[in-house]
C-alpha positions as CSV (number, residue, x, y, z in Angstrom):
1,M,28.8,99.1,11.6
2,G,27.4,97.9,15.1
3,V,29.5,95.2,16.6
4,M,27.5,92.5,15.9
5,E,28.0,92.8,12.3
6,K,31.7,93.5,12.7
7,M,31.9,89.7,14.5
8,R,29.6,88.0,11.9
9,N,32.2,89.1,9.0
10,S,35.1,88.3,11.3
11,T,33.5,85.0,12.1
12,A,36.2,83.3,9.4
13,S,39.3,84.9,10.6
14,I,38.0,84.6,14.2
15,L,37.6,80.7,14.1
16,W,41.1,80.0,12.9
17,I,42.5,81.8,15.7
18,L,40.9,80.0,18.0
19,I,41.8,76.4,15.9
20,F,45.0,77.3,16.1
21,S,44.9,78.7,20.0
22,F,43.6,75.1,20.8
23,G,46.3,73.3,19.0
24,V,48.9,75.5,20.8
25,L,47.1,74.6,24.3
26,W,47.2,70.7,23.1
27,V,50.5,70.6,22.7
28,L,51.4,72.5,25.8
29,A,49.1,70.1,27.6
30,D,51.4,67.6,26.3
31,T,54.7,68.7,27.4
32,Q,53.1,69.2,31.1
33,V,54.2,72.7,31.3
34,F,50.6,73.9,32.9
35,D,51.7,71.3,35.7
36,A,55.0,73.3,35.9
37,V,53.1,76.6,35.8
38,A,50.3,75.6,38.5
39,V,53.3,74.2,41.1
40,G,55.6,77.0,40.6
41,P,58.9,77.5,42.6
42,T,59.8,74.5,44.5
43,S,61.7,76.0,47.1
44,L,61.5,79.7,48.9
45,G,64.9,81.0,47.3
46,E,68.0,80.2,46.0
47,V,71.9,81.7,46.5
48,N,73.7,80.3,43.8
49,G,71.8,77.7,42.8
50,D,71.6,76.2,46.6
51,E,68.2,76.1,47.3
52,I,66.5,77.5,50.6
53,S,63.6,75.4,51.5
54,L,60.4,76.6,53.2
55,D,60.9,74.4,56.2
56,E,64.2,76.5,56.8
57,Y,62.8,79.6,57.4
58,N,59.8,78.9,58.8
59,N,62.2,77.2,61.5
60,R,64.2,80.4,61.2
61,V,61.2,83.0,62.2
62,S,60.1,80.2,64.6
63,F,62.8,80.9,66.6
64,Y,63.1,84.6,66.5
65,T,59.4,84.1,67.4
66,E,60.1,82.1,70.5
67,Q,62.6,84.6,71.5
68,F,60.3,87.5,71.3
69,N,57.5,85.2,73.3
70,R,60.3,84.7,76.0
71,Q,61.1,88.6,76.6
72,N,57.7,89.5,75.9
73,T,54.2,89.6,77.6
74,G,52.4,91.9,74.9
75,L,51.6,90.2,71.2
76,M,53.7,90.6,68.7
77,S,52.9,92.9,66.0
78,L,52.7,92.2,62.0
79,E,55.0,95.0,61.8
80,Q,57.6,93.0,64.2
81,R,57.2,89.9,62.6
82,A,57.8,91.4,59.2
83,M,61.0,92.5,60.1
84,Y,61.4,88.8,62.0
85,E,61.0,87.6,58.9
86,Q,63.2,89.2,56.8
87,Q,65.9,88.5,59.5
88,A,65.1,85.0,59.2
89,W,65.3,85.4,55.4
90,D,68.9,87.9,55.3
91,D,70.5,84.9,57.9
92,L,69.7,82.2,55.5
93,V,71.1,84.0,52.9
94,A,73.8,84.5,54.4
95,A,74.6,81.1,55.8
96,R,74.5,80.3,52.1
97,L,77.0,82.7,50.9
98,I,79.6,82.1,53.8
99,E,79.1,77.9,53.3
100,Q,79.8,78.9,49.8
101,E,82.7,81.0,50.3
102,M,84.3,78.5,52.4
103,N,84.3,76.1,49.8
104,K,85.8,78.3,47.4
105,L,88.8,78.5,49.7
106,G,89.3,75.2,50.1
107,I,88.2,75.3,54.2
108,T,87.5,71.5,55.0
109,V,86.7,70.0,58.7
110,T,88.8,66.3,57.9
111,D,87.3,63.0,60.0
112,S,91.0,63.0,62.4
113,E,90.2,66.5,63.2
114,L,86.7,66.1,64.1
115,V,88.1,62.8,66.2
116,D,90.6,64.8,67.8
117,M,87.9,67.5,69.0
118,I,85.6,64.9,70.9
119,T,88.4,62.3,71.9
120,G,91.8,64.4,72.1
121,E,93.8,66.1,74.7
122,N,91.7,68.8,74.6
123,P,88.4,68.2,73.6
124,V,86.2,71.1,72.6
125,P,83.8,72.8,75.5
126,F,80.8,70.8,74.8
127,I,82.5,67.6,75.7
128,R,84.1,68.5,78.7
129,Q,81.2,70.1,79.9
130,Q,79.4,66.9,79.7
131,F,82.1,64.3,80.4
132,Q,84.4,66.5,83.2
133,Q,85.2,64.4,86.5
134,E,85.6,66.7,89.7
135,D,89.4,66.6,89.3
136,G,89.2,68.4,86.4
137,T,90.3,65.3,83.4
138,I,88.0,63.9,81.2
139,D,86.2,60.4,81.8
140,R,86.9,58.8,79.0
141,I,85.3,55.3,79.6
142,A,82.0,57.3,80.0
143,L,82.7,59.1,76.9
144,R,84.1,56.3,74.6
145,A,80.4,54.2,76.0
146,A,78.6,57.3,74.9
147,I,79.9,57.4,71.3
148,E,79.6,53.4,71.2
149,A,75.8,53.1,72.6
150,P,73.2,52.4,69.4
151,E,70.7,54.9,70.8
152,N,73.0,57.7,70.5
153,Q,73.6,57.1,67.3
154,E,71.7,59.7,65.8
155,V,72.9,62.2,68.6
156,W,76.3,62.1,67.5
157,M,75.6,62.6,63.7
158,M,74.3,65.9,64.7
159,V,76.7,66.5,67.0
160,E,79.5,65.9,65.1
161,Q,77.5,67.9,62.5
162,Q,77.5,71.0,64.7
163,L,81.1,70.9,65.4
164,R,82.4,70.2,62.0
165,D,80.4,73.4,61.2
166,Q,81.7,75.1,64.4
167,R,85.3,74.4,63.5
168,R,85.2,75.4,59.4
169,Q,83.5,78.7,60.9
170,E,86.8,79.2,63.4
171,K,89.1,78.3,60.3
172,L,87.3,81.0,58.0
173,N,87.4,83.3,60.9
174,N,91.4,82.6,61.4
175,F,91.7,82.8,58.0
176,I,89.9,86.2,57.4
177,A,91.8,87.6,60.7
178,S,95.4,86.7,59.6
179,G,94.7,89.3,56.7
180,M,93.6,92.0,59.1
181,R,97.4,92.0,61.1
182,A,98.6,95.7,61.9
183,S,101.4,95.7,60.2
184,N,104.7,97.7,62.3
185,L,104.6,100.5,59.8
186,E,100.6,101.3,60.5
187,I,101.7,100.7,64.3
188,K,103.9,103.3,64.4
189,N,102.0,105.8,62.4
190,Q,99.3,105.5,64.9
191,Y,101.8,106.3,67.8
192,I,102.7,109.7,65.9
193,N,99.0,110.2,65.4
194,E,98.0,109.9,68.7
195,N,101.0,111.5,70.5
196,S,102.3,114.2,67.8
197,F,100.7,117.8,69.6
198,A,101.2,121.4,67.8
199,D,100.3,124.7,68.8
200,I,99.1,127.4,66.1
201,R,97.9,130.7,65.4
202,F,95.7,131.0,61.9
203,V,93.6,133.5,59.7
204,R,89.8,131.9,58.1
205,F,88.4,133.0,55.7
206,P,85.1,131.3,54.7
207,Y,83.6,130.0,52.0
208,S,80.4,131.4,52.6
209,E,81.6,134.9,52.4
210,I,81.7,134.8,48.8
211,S,78.5,136.4,47.5
212,E,75.9,134.4,45.3
213,D,76.5,137.7,43.1
214,D,79.7,136.7,42.3
215,I,78.8,132.9,41.1
216,S,77.0,131.9,37.9
217,I,76.5,128.0,37.0
218,S,75.6,127.4,33.5
219,E,73.2,124.6,32.2
220,S,75.7,123.0,30.4
221,E,77.9,122.6,33.4
222,K,75.5,121.1,35.1
223,R,74.7,118.2,32.5
224,D,78.6,118.0,32.6
225,Y,78.9,117.2,35.8
226,L,76.0,114.8,36.0
227,R,77.5,113.3,33.0
228,N,80.8,112.9,34.5
229,N,80.0,112.1,37.9
230,P,76.9,109.6,37.5
231,D,77.5,107.4,40.8
232,Q,77.1,110.2,43.0
233,F,73.3,110.3,41.9
234,K,72.7,106.7,41.8
235,R,69.6,105.0,43.3
236,E,67.4,102.1,44.4
237,E,64.4,101.1,42.9
238,T,61.6,103.6,44.3
239,Y,57.6,102.8,44.2
240,R,55.4,106.3,43.9
241,F,52.3,105.5,45.2
242,R,48.8,106.7,46.7
243,Y,47.2,105.8,50.0
244,V,44.3,106.1,52.7
245,S,44.7,105.3,55.9
246,W,42.8,104.5,59.2
247,D,44.2,105.7,63.0
248,T,44.6,102.6,65.1
249,S,45.4,105.0,68.6
250,P,43.7,103.9,71.4
251,T,39.7,105.2,71.3
252,Q,37.9,107.2,74.7
253,R,36.6,103.6,75.1
254,D,39.4,101.8,74.7
255,T,41.2,103.9,77.6
256,L,38.0,103.7,80.1
257,N,38.0,99.8,79.4
258,T,42.2,100.0,80.2
259,I,41.0,102.3,83.6
260,S,38.3,99.6,84.4
261,D,41.1,96.4,84.4
262,I,42.9,98.7,86.7
263,E,40.4,99.4,89.1
264,N,39.5,95.8,89.1
265,L,43.0,94.6,90.9
266,R,42.6,97.7,93.5
267,N,41.5,94.8,96.6
268,D,43.3,92.6,95.6
269,F,46.4,94.7,95.2
270,I,45.5,96.0,98.6
271,E,45.2,92.4,100.2
272,A,48.5,91.2,98.3
273,E,51.1,89.9,101.0
274,N,53.5,89.9,98.1
275,D,53.6,92.9,96.0
276,S,56.4,91.7,93.9
277,V,54.6,88.4,93.1
278,F,51.6,90.3,92.4
279,V,52.3,93.1,90.2
280,T,54.6,90.6,88.0
281,R,51.8,88.2,87.6
282,N,49.4,91.0,86.6
283,Q,52.0,92.6,84.1
284,T,52.6,95.8,85.3
285,E,54.3,98.5,82.8
286,V,56.5,99.7,86.3
287,P,58.9,96.8,87.2
288,F,58.7,96.0,91.1
289,T,62.0,97.2,93.3
290,S,62.3,96.6,96.4
291,E,64.5,99.4,97.1
292,Y,64.0,102.3,98.9
293,V,63.7,105.5,96.4
294,P,64.7,109.3,97.8
295,I,61.4,111.4,98.2
296,D,62.9,114.5,96.4
297,E,64.0,111.5,93.2
298,L,59.9,111.1,92.9
299,S,58.2,112.9,89.8
300,D,55.3,115.0,90.2
301,E,52.9,112.1,89.3
302,F,54.2,109.7,92.0
303,R,53.9,112.3,94.8
304,V,50.4,110.8,95.9
305,I,52.4,108.2,97.4
306,L,53.4,110.5,100.0
307,D,49.4,110.6,100.9
308,L,49.1,107.3,101.3
309,E,49.6,104.8,105.0
310,P,52.0,101.8,104.6
311,G,49.7,99.3,102.8
312,E,47.1,101.4,101.2
313,V,46.6,101.5,97.4
314,S,45.9,105.0,95.4
315,E,42.7,105.7,93.1
316,V,43.6,105.6,89.7
317,V,45.9,108.3,88.1
318,M,46.7,108.8,84.9
319,V,50.1,109.2,84.1
320,D,51.1,110.6,80.5
321,G,47.7,109.0,79.2
322,D,48.0,105.5,81.0
323,P,46.3,104.5,84.0
324,H,48.1,103.8,87.8
325,M,47.5,102.7,91.2
326,F,50.2,103.2,93.6
327,K,50.3,101.1,96.6
328,K,52.9,102.7,100.0
329,I,54.5,99.8,101.0
330,D,56.7,101.7,104.0
331,R,58.7,104.9,104.5
332,R,62.1,105.1,106.5
333,G,63.1,108.4,107.2
334,D,63.6,110.4,103.7
335,E,63.0,107.7,101.6
336,V,59.6,105.6,100.4
337,K,59.3,102.0,98.9
338,F,56.3,101.4,97.1
339,A,54.6,99.3,94.6
340,V,53.3,100.4,91.1
341,M,49.9,98.9,88.9
342,A,50.1,99.7,85.5
343,Y,48.8,99.4,82.1
344,T,49.5,100.9,78.6
345,V,46.2,101.7,76.8
346,V,46.2,100.3,73.6
347,A,43.6,99.6,71.2
348,D,41.4,96.8,71.6
349,P,41.7,94.4,69.3
350,V,38.6,93.3,68.6
351,G,36.1,96.2,69.4
352,T,38.5,98.9,67.8
353,L,41.2,97.2,65.4
354,D,38.6,94.3,64.5
355,R,36.6,97.4,63.0
356,I,38.8,99.3,61.2
357,A,40.1,96.5,59.7
358,E,37.0,95.4,58.2
359,Q,36.5,99.1,57.1
360,A,39.8,98.8,55.1
361,R,38.9,95.4,53.4
362,E,35.7,97.0,52.0
363,F,37.3,99.8,50.7
364,E,39.9,97.7,49.2
365,F,37.2,95.6,48.0
366,F,35.4,98.5,46.0
367,A,38.0,100.7,45.0
368,D,39.2,97.6,42.7
369,Q,35.8,97.8,41.6
370,E,34.8,101.2,41.4
371,G,38.1,103.0,41.4
372,F,40.9,104.2,44.4
373,E,39.7,108.0,43.9
374,R,36.2,107.5,43.5
375,E,35.9,105.4,46.6
376,A,37.9,107.2,48.5
377,E,35.5,110.2,47.9
378,R,32.2,108.3,48.3
379,R,33.8,107.4,51.6
380,E,35.2,110.4,52.8
381,L,38.8,109.5,53.0
382,T,41.7,111.5,52.2
383,V,43.9,110.2,49.5
384,R,47.7,110.7,49.8
385,T,50.8,110.1,47.6
386,A,54.1,108.8,48.9
387,T,57.5,107.8,47.5
388,A,59.8,104.8,49.3
389,T,63.0,103.3,48.2
390,K,64.0,100.0,47.7
391,G,66.0,98.5,50.8
392,S,64.6,101.5,53.2
393,P,61.5,100.5,55.4
394,F,61.2,104.1,56.6
395,V,58.8,106.1,53.9
396,P,58.3,110.0,54.8
397,G,54.6,110.9,55.5
398,I,53.9,106.7,57.2
399,G,57.2,106.1,59.3
400,Q,58.9,102.1,60.1
401,S,57.0,99.5,57.8
402,S,58.8,96.8,56.5
403,Q,55.5,95.1,55.5
404,L,54.5,97.9,53.2
405,L,57.9,98.1,51.5
406,R,57.4,94.4,50.9
407,E,54.0,94.7,49.9
408,L,55.1,97.5,47.0
409,E,58.2,95.5,45.9
410,N,55.5,92.9,45.1
411,M,53.0,94.5,43.1
412,R,52.3,95.5,40.2
413,V,51.8,98.9,38.4
414,N,47.7,100.6,39.3
415,R,47.2,97.1,41.8
416,I,45.5,97.6,45.1
417,S,46.6,95.8,47.8
418,D,44.9,94.0,50.9
419,P,45.1,96.6,54.0
420,I,48.4,96.7,55.7
421,E,49.1,97.1,59.5
422,T,51.6,99.5,60.1
423,P,52.0,100.1,64.4
424,D,49.7,103.6,64.4
425,M,47.2,102.7,61.4
426,F,45.7,100.6,58.4
427,L,46.8,101.5,54.8
428,V,45.2,100.5,51.9
429,V,47.9,101.7,48.7
430,Q,47.8,101.7,44.9
431,L,51.4,101.4,43.2
432,L,51.3,104.3,40.7
433,E,55.0,104.3,39.3
434,R,57.7,102.0,40.0
435,T,61.1,103.7,38.8
436,P,64.1,100.8,38.5
437,E,67.2,101.5,40.1
438,G,70.1,104.2,38.1
439,T,71.2,106.9,37.6
440,R,68.7,110.1,39.0
441,P,67.2,112.4,35.6
442,F,68.4,115.6,35.8
443,D,65.7,117.5,36.4
444,E,65.5,115.4,39.9
445,V,68.6,116.4,40.7
446,R,69.7,120.1,38.7
447,G,69.7,121.8,42.2
448,Q,71.9,119.2,44.2
449,I,74.3,119.8,41.3
450,E,74.0,123.1,41.2
451,N,75.0,123.7,45.3
452,I,77.7,121.1,44.6
453,L,79.5,123.4,41.7
454,K,78.8,126.6,43.6
455,N,80.7,125.4,46.4
456,E,83.3,124.5,44.2
457,R,83.3,127.8,43.0
458,R,83.2,129.7,45.9
459,K,86.5,127.3,47.1
460,E,88.2,128.2,43.6
461,L,87.2,132.5,44.0
462,T,88.4,131.9,47.8
463,M,91.8,130.6,47.4
464,R,92.3,132.9,44.5
465,R,91.8,135.9,46.7
466,V,93.5,134.6,49.5
467,S,96.5,133.8,47.8
468,E,96.8,137.4,45.7
469,M,96.9,139.2,49.0
470,L,99.2,136.9,50.9
471,S,102.8,138.0,50.0
472,P,105.9,135.9,51.1
473,D,107.4,138.0,54.0
474,M,103.7,139.2,55.2
475,T,102.7,138.1,59.0
476,L,99.7,136.9,60.2
477,E,99.1,139.7,61.8
478,E,99.4,141.8,58.9
479,L,96.9,139.4,56.3
480,A,94.5,139.8,59.3
481,E,94.7,143.2,59.3
482,A,94.6,143.9,55.8
483,A,91.4,141.5,55.3
484,G,89.7,142.7,58.1
485,K,89.5,139.4,60.3
486,E,91.3,138.7,63.6
487,V,94.1,136.1,64.2
488,Q,92.8,132.9,65.9
489,V,95.1,131.2,68.3
490,T,94.9,126.9,69.5
491,S,97.0,124.8,71.3
492,D,97.3,121.0,71.4
493,I,96.3,120.2,68.0
494,R,96.6,116.3,68.0
495,L,98.0,114.8,64.3
496,G,95.0,112.3,64.7
497,S,92.0,114.5,65.1
498,N,89.9,116.0,62.6
499,N,88.5,119.2,64.4
500,I,90.2,122.5,64.9
501,P,88.6,124.1,68.2
502,G,86.7,127.0,66.6
503,A,87.0,126.0,63.1
504,G,85.3,122.7,63.0
505,R,85.9,119.7,61.3
506,E,89.3,120.1,58.9
507,P,91.7,116.9,58.6
508,Q,93.3,118.4,55.6
509,V,94.7,121.4,57.0
510,I,95.4,119.8,60.4
511,G,97.4,117.2,57.9
512,S,99.5,120.6,56.6
513,I,99.7,122.2,59.8
514,F,102.1,119.1,60.9
515,S,104.1,119.7,57.3
516,L,105.3,123.2,58.7
517,E,108.5,123.3,61.2
518,S,107.9,125.4,64.5
519,G,108.0,129.1,63.4
520,E,107.0,128.7,60.2
521,R,104.1,130.2,58.3
522,S,102.3,128.1,55.5
523,N,100.7,129.4,52.0
524,A,97.0,129.3,51.6
525,I,95.2,125.6,52.6
526,E,91.8,124.7,51.2
527,G,89.8,123.3,53.9
528,Q,86.1,121.7,54.0
529,N,84.7,124.7,55.3
530,A,87.3,127.7,54.5
531,V,90.9,128.3,53.3
532,F,93.6,128.9,56.2
533,V,96.7,130.6,56.5
534,V,98.7,128.9,59.9
535,F,101.5,130.0,61.5
536,A,103.2,127.1,63.5
537,D,104.2,127.9,67.0
538,D,105.0,124.7,68.3
539,V,104.9,121.2,66.0
540,M,106.1,118.3,67.8
541,I,106.3,115.0,66.0
542,A,106.4,111.8,68.4
543,D,109.1,109.6,68.5
544,P,108.1,105.7,67.8
545,S,111.2,104.7,69.2
546,E,109.7,106.0,72.7
547,M,106.8,103.4,72.7
548,S,106.6,100.6,75.1
549,S,105.6,97.4,74.4
550,S,102.0,97.8,76.3
551,T,101.3,100.5,74.1
552,R,102.2,99.2,71.2
553,A,100.1,96.1,71.7
554,Q,97.2,98.1,72.4
555,I,97.5,100.0,69.5
556,K,98.2,96.8,67.2
557,Q,94.9,95.6,68.9
558,R,92.5,98.2,68.2
559,L,93.8,98.5,64.2
560,E,92.8,94.7,64.3
561,Q,89.6,95.2,65.9
562,Q,89.1,98.5,63.7
563,K,90.1,96.1,60.6
564,M,87.8,93.2,61.2
565,M,84.6,95.5,62.4
566,A,85.3,97.2,58.7
567,F,85.2,94.2,57.1
568,N,82.5,92.7,58.7
569,Q,80.4,95.3,57.6
570,V,80.9,95.4,53.7
571,F,81.6,91.2,53.4
572,I,78.2,89.6,53.4
573,D,77.2,93.1,51.3
574,Q,79.9,92.4,48.7
575,L,79.2,88.4,48.7
576,K,75.4,89.9,48.0
577,A,76.2,92.1,44.8
578,D,78.4,89.2,43.2
579,A,75.5,86.4,44.2
580,R,72.4,85.1,42.0
581,I,70.0,85.2,44.6
582,R,66.5,84.3,43.5
583,D,63.7,85.1,46.5
584,N,60.3,83.6,45.8
585,R,58.6,84.4,48.9
586,S,56.5,86.8,47.3
587,V,55.1,83.5,45.4
588,L,55.1,81.0,48.1
589,L,54.1,83.1,51.3
590,R,51.7,84.6,49.2
């Protein structure tokens, strides 16, 4: 039966379906649901219901853009802009989270506090800076006049809000710092860790000496390990994709054009009376220095300067692929002063990059119509496959690209992206698979688990062998002879250190050493890389009562700084983990 005949026979059914569908559409239209869909999200995002506006975001991005422009002479790349856009978003989310946390803690600034910050005996630095007199006192009359002037009303409202926010932040910092105080016990323990030493001899039995033939790990043991330790194998959302790329490295023409740009400045460089102003105005890559440089410190590429007369400018010299011109300013004995005009060869934005971008756009258009692989084959482009992980902008085989990661996060499976520009290539990608976060599958981690279990088995076997070999009265020398090993000697091991000279990182072994008395031999000690048997020649435990007040203060300050640094690293991350964060950037900024 043909398709048209089937449709004719199904006309009644189709008609009723259409009538029902239009009826639903009319009902929905009356409820204005389509207006809501068309409008989409009204804010850039939300943090626990607190909106982040598009204006806020744009202002923050503009702040970073202006900073970049003040500090750099070149154009901002798309990858740099993507990094600043992500930083702007992170800043706004963090600000909302901190504001909400202060509200939860009841941290407020009263009107009387605000008045005291402005007109009190010790006003904030901003007020002091604006109204301080030569004798260091505050000009109270001028301050009062500025406050009461009608034209300053809006300015004062902004100043008051900033001062209120600043004081709230100070209160939060003080609240956090109050929980970071170092106790007397912590200070004493730190002093003991830093000032206790031991001289030891030891025999070491590395786990690596256990042969593979002595170890057998079953499949059931591996699966049990994964089942009992799922958190060890957690992963973020991952994206498997294929891509084609176009290299955006400078062409030979780009190099010749850059050389020509340098050469065109040669006569002006010769005639320049102020070399510092000249090279700065012409944006040289080598900053001007007025200092004399010892001749023996000149690199081989810069030694062309020695063949010049004062005021003479060299021909163009290529240094690491970039054109340079050198001007000898003066020579003083074995030192020389000079200026350099140098440009980095980059791909021409029009002649090179626009041409490549057009090729990438054409591929993306036809790949969407004809198929990714078919269009790549037609254009003789190599298709490669890669995997990226959410939150990690480094992609193996491609490099650092926040743009690529953002695109992958917002793509649907099998969709083809617009061209993506990285620092050294254009990409067009097709998302093949999106794997949600969670525990990695057994087949993917089988080898990793096997290595973990083998290492544990090596530890067990080594501990058993050493314990069986070691008798209560056996000396280190007798143990070493029986095992065919040497007795190693080391001194001045600090209790607070993690490394044993000649044995590597072994904090657990060091802890066991300081549980021994001088002249005592240990039993077998399980370390990270080996089993140890130790003889303590001398163990000296520091006495905290000998700690001076200055040492106590230094230790206290250091411990509190360490606590604050550790807290800051997890504070925002923990707030984010507990928050409901809605990110509409992929919709509003599409």
